[in-house]
C-alpha positions in Angstrom: -212.6 155.9 -108.8 -209.2 156.0 -110.5 -206.0 157.0 -108.6 -203.5 159.2 -110.4 -199.8 158.7 -109.6 -197.6 161.7 -109.7 -194.5 161.9 -111.9 -192.4 162.3 -108.7 -193.6 158.9 -107.4 -193.0 157.3 -110.8 -189.5 158.8 -110.9 -188.7 157.4 -107.5 -189.9 154.0 -108.4 -187.9 154.0 -111.6 -184.8 155.1 -109.6 -185.3 152.2 -107.2 -185.5 149.8 -110.1 -182.3 151.2 -111.6 -180.5 150.6 -108.2 -181.8 147.0 -108.1 -180.8 146.5 -111.7 -177.3 147.7 -111.0 -177.0 145.1 -108.2 -178.3 142.4 -110.6 -175.8 143.4 -113.2 -173.0 143.0 -110.7 -174.3 139.6 -109.8 -174.6 138.5 -113.4 -171.2 139.9 -114.2 -169.7 137.9 -111.4 -171.4 134.8 -112.9 -169.9 135.5 -116.3 -166.5 136.1 -114.8 -166.6 132.7 -113.0 -167.7 130.8 -116.2 -167.1 132.9 -119.3 -168.1 130.1 -121.7 -171.6 129.9 -120.3 -174.1 131.1 -122.8 -176.8 131.2 -120.2 -174.8 133.6 -118.1 -174.1 135.9 -121.0 -177.8 135.8 -122.0 -178.9 136.7 -118.4 -176.3 139.5 -118.3 -177.5 141.0 -121.6 -181.1 140.8 -120.5 -180.6 142.5 -117.2 -178.5 145.3 -118.9 -181.4 145.9 -121.3 -184.0 145.9 -118.5 -181.9 148.3 -116.4 -181.4 150.6 -119.3 -185.2 150.8 -119.9 -185.7 151.6 -116.2 -183.0 154.3 -116.4 -184.7 155.7 -119.5 -188.1 155.9 -117.7 -186.3 157.6 -114.8 -184.9 160.2 -117.1 -188.3 160.8 -118.7 -190.0 161.3 -115.3 -187.1 163.4 -114.0 -187.5 165.8 -116.9 -191.3 166.0 -116.4 -190.8 166.6 -112.7 -188.2 169.4 -113.2 -190.2 171.1 -116.0 -191.6 174.5 -114.8 -195.3 175.0 -114.9 -196.3 177.9 -117.3 
């Protein structure tokens, strides 16, 4: 028996991940500000920005599918 997850639930999960990603971006930006020459800090910041963008993109996709009227 397979369970189908609605677009609304997927949208809400994606939104929660975007919020967590923004908090992580702030933390990584602080790390870069404290030590701007650290390659590791820049790498982590760029990585979390990419992951947060992908979560935001998923949020946008599910938001459009949720708001789409049924014909």
